[in-house]
N, C-alpha and C positions, 0 to 999 in steps of 0.2 A: 527487569520486571516484565516486559512484553513477552520475552521468550518463555518465562515461567508460566504466564497465562496461556500461551499457545500450548505448552507441554501439558498443562492441566486439562485443557480442552481435548487434546488427543487422548490422554489417559481416560477421560470420561466416556470415550467411545464415540466421538464425533465421526462424521463421514469422510474426513479428508486426512491424508497421512501427513506426518511432519515434513517429509521431503516435498510434498505438493504445496504445503503452506510456505515453506522457505523459498521454493521456486517462485511462487506467486508474489511473495514479498519482494524478491529481487526484481521481478517484472514491474511491480509498482514503483520500485526505486528507480529503475531505468526510465520509466515514463516520467517520473518527477524530475530527474536530471535533464531529460529532453525538454521538458516544459521550462526548466530554468534557462536552458540555452536559448529557447525561442523568446522568452521574455527579455533576456540579456541583449539579444540581437536587436530587438525592437526598442531597446533602451527604456524598458519599463521597470519601475521600482519592484524589487523582489522581496517580499516579506511573507509571513505566515498567512495573513489575510488574503493576499493576492494568490498564493499557491492553493489555499483552500477553495477560493473562487474558481480557479482553473480546474481543480479536481471535480468540483460539483458541476461545472458547466460543460466539461469536455467529455463526460461519460467514461472517464479513466477507470472507474471501478465497476463498470457495467458487466464485466465478465468474471467477477469474483466467484471462485468455485464455492459451492455449498459446503458448509462445515457441520450441518445438522443432519441427522438421519432422515428427516422429512424433506430434504432437498433445498432447504433455505439457508441463508447466510445470517449468522447471529450478529447482533449489534456490536458485540465485542470484536469479532473477527473483522467486520467492516471498518471499525475504528482503527484497528491495527493496520489494515491496508492503507486507509486514508492517511494515517500518521506517517507511514513509511514514504508514501508519495510526497507528502508535504515536506518532510525532513530533507528528502533528496532535492526537491524543487528549491527550497530555500538555500541549501548548501551547494547544489550543482554536482554532487557526487552520490553514488549509490554503492551498496556493498557488492563486492565481486562474487562471481560464481565460485563455488568451492567444489 
């Protein structure tokens, strides 16, 4: 479902390409997996709430590329990025580059 939404946003004429979106989602995933490792090493409980807290407090999404023609990032795109970070943070893995 997430990919379908991303595709729909690109087709609608947003300012970021599909390759740029996928690349940034991989970056968010790597950051999430790194956060997982840092939490694990500190023996901190790793769950969705903790990973969301890490995302919000660490500035992990501060460099999200704009997806709107006006140079802003839509709420949907920001949620996709955060979701990818959190999933990777909880699991400790991220999708490989293709």
